[in-house]
BADRENMI-680631 format. One line per field, with one value per residue (C-alpha): residue number from 1; residue in one letter; x, y, z. Coordinates in steps of 0.1 Angstrom, whole numbers, plus 5000, padded with zeros to 4 digits. Example, Ala and Ser with C-alpha at 12.3 -4.5 7.8 and 13.67 -1.06 7.14 Angstrom:
// residues 2
n	c(1|2)
res	c(A|S)
X	c(5123|5137)
Y	c(4955|4989)
Z	c(5078|5071)
This chain:
// residues 153
n	c(1|2|3|4|5|6|7|8|9|10|11|12|13|14|15|16|17|18|19|20|21|22|23|24|25|26|27|28|29|30|31|32|33|34|35|36|37|38|39|40|41|42|43|44|45|46|47|48|49|50|51|52|53|54|55|56|57|58|59|60|61|62|63|64|65|66|67|68|69|70|71|72|73|74|75|76|77|78|79|80|81|82|83|84|85|86|87|88|89|90|91|92|93|94|95|96|97|98|99|100|101|102|103|104|105|106|107|108|109|110|111|112|113|114|115|116|117|118|119|120|121|122|123|124|125|126|127|128|129|130|131|132|133|134|135|136|137|138|139|140|141|142|143|144|145|146|147|148|149|150|151|152|153)
res	c(M|N|K|L|S|L|K|L|L|L|V|G|L|G|M|M|C|I|L|S|I|F|A|A|T|A|Y|D|K|N|G|N|K|E|I|F|P|K|E|I|T|T|F|V|K|D|N|L|P|N|E|K|I|V|K|Y|E|Y|D|D|G|K|I|K|V|K|C|S|D|W|T|K|L|T|F|N|R|N|L|E|C|I|K|M|E|N|D|K|Q|G|L|A|Q|T|L|V|S|H|L|P|N|P|A|V|L|Y|L|K|T|N|Y|N|G|V|T|I|T|E|I|E|H|K|S|Y|G|Y|K|V|E|L|R|T|S|P|N|D|C|E|I|L|F|N|K|D|G|S|V|K|K|E|C|D|Y)
X	c(5000|5015|5017|4988|4965|4974|4968|4934|4925|4934|4915|4885|4886|4890|4860|4839|4848|4839|4806|4797|4804|4781|4754|4752|4747|4710|4699|4668|4646|4668|4700|4712|4729|4706|4721|4704|4693|4712|4680|4663|4694|4693|4655|4660|4690|4671|4639|4650|4686|4691|4679|4694|4680|4680|4662|4649|4633|4623|4586|4569|4587|4585|4613|4602|4625|4624|4643|4658|4629|4603|4593|4584|4587|4576|4590|4577|4597|4604|4618|4590|4579|4543|4537|4551|4540|4551|4525|4548|4556|4539|4555|4581|4569|4595|4576|4542|4555|4555|4517|4504|4504|4466|4465|4494|4475|4442|4459|4476|4444|4420|4442|4471|4489|4472|4497|4498|4506|4504|4504|4498|4498|4467|4454|4430|4455|4464|4451|4462|4456|4455|4457|4425|4406|4386|4389|4416|4407|4412|4412|4413|4428|4426|4459|4456|4454|4417|4396|4379|4365|4367|4368|4337|4333)
Y	c(5000|5033|5064|5082|5052|5049|5086|5085|5054|5071|5103|5082|5063|5096|5111|5080|5082|5119|5114|5085|5107|5135|5110|5096|5130|5140|5176|5192|5216|5246|5229|5220|5187|5162|5138|5104|5099|5072|5065|5051|5030|5016|5010|4989|4971|4962|4952|4937|4926|4907|4936|4967|5001|5002|5035|5065|5098|5129|5137|5166|5163|5125|5100|5070|5040|5009|4978|4949|4926|4950|4965|5001|5023|5059|5081|5114|5146|5131|5100|5078|5050|5059|5034|4999|4979|4949|4937|4911|4889|4906|4923|4907|4898|4922|4951|4937|4937|4975|4974|4976|4941|4937|4943|4918|4892|4898|4893|4861|4847|4856|4858|4834|4826|4854|4878|4913|4936|4971|4989|5026|5049|5070|5098|5073|5044|5020|5007|4971|4955|4917|4896|4874|4856|4866|4902|4919|4928|4961|4962|4995|4995|5022|5036|5011|4982|4975|4968|4999|4983|4948|4937|4944|4917)
Z	c(5000|4990|5013|4995|4999|5036|5042|5025|5045|5078|5068|5059|5092|5111|5094|5102|5138|5140|5122|5145|5176|5163|5152|5187|5203|5207|5208|5221|5202|5212|5199|5234|5240|5257|5282|5285|5321|5340|5360|5328|5320|5356|5354|5322|5336|5369|5352|5319|5326|5294|5272|5258|5249|5211|5205|5225|5217|5236|5230|5246|5280|5280|5271|5251|5251|5229|5242|5223|5233|5218|5252|5250|5281|5285|5313|5325|5334|5369|5352|5365|5342|5333|5305|5297|5266|5246|5220|5206|5236|5266|5295|5317|5352|5366|5350|5361|5397|5396|5401|5437|5453|5453|5415|5410|5431|5413|5380|5392|5406|5378|5347|5354|5322|5303|5285|5298|5269|5285|5319|5320|5350|5350|5374|5391|5392|5364|5331|5323|5289|5285|5254|5258|5231|5211|5223|5243|5279|5298|5336|5355|5390|5416|5431|5459|5435|5439|5408|5394|5362|5349|5312|5291|5265)
């Protein structure tokens, strides 16, 4: 390899490194660098230890995260997880355990083995979506985990 080819190769590699650094940096609407919160990384590592964050976006004060197992998580401004969903394979039990204990027990007792596809924190408590046949089911829980509304088929 001659000197010119070697120089061009090194310049090309240097450019690729610089571009990858800039491509990995996210900016907010005002052009300020956004730093990905370590609390979210810790949440994913603690609750989905075999998964990685593959995509994230800032959306109107919320941070939406997609993990390698297709789980989607939404965090509010206080970095609290307010929505968890996985339509492909259902939510991991570690995520379901974030519901109040009475809600977890109710689901185990009445819907054992049924796939939970979504949990969303609401002002009244929680909305839980289940994959049931022939129609999906939605159960609303109060903040204390008691049932507010059962599935309507």
